[in-house]
N, C-alpha and C positions, 0 to 999 in steps of 0.2 A: 201188402204192405202191412196187409197177414199174419203172411210167413215174417218178416222181421220184426212184429212184436212177438213171434214164438219165439221165435235167434234168441233175440233182446234177454225175454225171459229163463231159458235154458241157459245161454250166458249169465246170468246174477245169479243165480244160484249153484252154477259147476264153476266160480271161479273160487266162493268167498269156503265152497266145498273143501276145494284141492286145497287151498291155503293154509287150512284145522289138519288137514293129510300132514303137511310137512313137517311142519310144526314140530320142533322136537326136548326133548323133559328136560330140566332143574334136578340138578346136585345139589343137594345144602344143606352143611352141618354144623359142628362147631370142631374145632379146630382146638386142642388139648396139651399141656407138656405131658412126655410118660408119669415123668418123674411128681413132681408135683403138685398133679390134676390142676395144676390151675391157665386158664386160657392164655392163646397164645398167640396178642393184639401185631397186626397187622404183619401174619403171617401170611408168605404168597404160595399159592397153592395149584402144580398144574397135572391138569391129567396125562400118565401118563403118554408119551405118541399119541399126541398130537396141542394144537397149538392153543385149547383152552386152557380156560385157570383168572385166579380171580385172589382176592386178600380179601385175609379176615378184615375184620374190621375189629374198637376194643375189648370189647366180648369173645372172639369168637370162633363169631356165627361168618359162615362163606357161604355166599349158590352162588353158582353154574346154572348161563340158559342159553336153552336152547342145544342141548350135547342133545347128539343119534343117538340110539336105541344100540347096544349092547354091551360087555362085560370093560369094566375099567379096574384098571387096578392104583 
């Protein structure tokens, strides 16, 4: 019983910590037209070399969640 309780406590601490360590970052920003400076509504964004992407909203805002660490263009 005592051994089982120790394992349960250990796992209850270890599992949530490992889940937090595996979460990626968030890339977010605004999409604007280079010439006019106006926001691009409902534009499609894609991280080059991946299948991750998002659509901008009516104000040009976008957010891509769970992006692994690294350099992207």
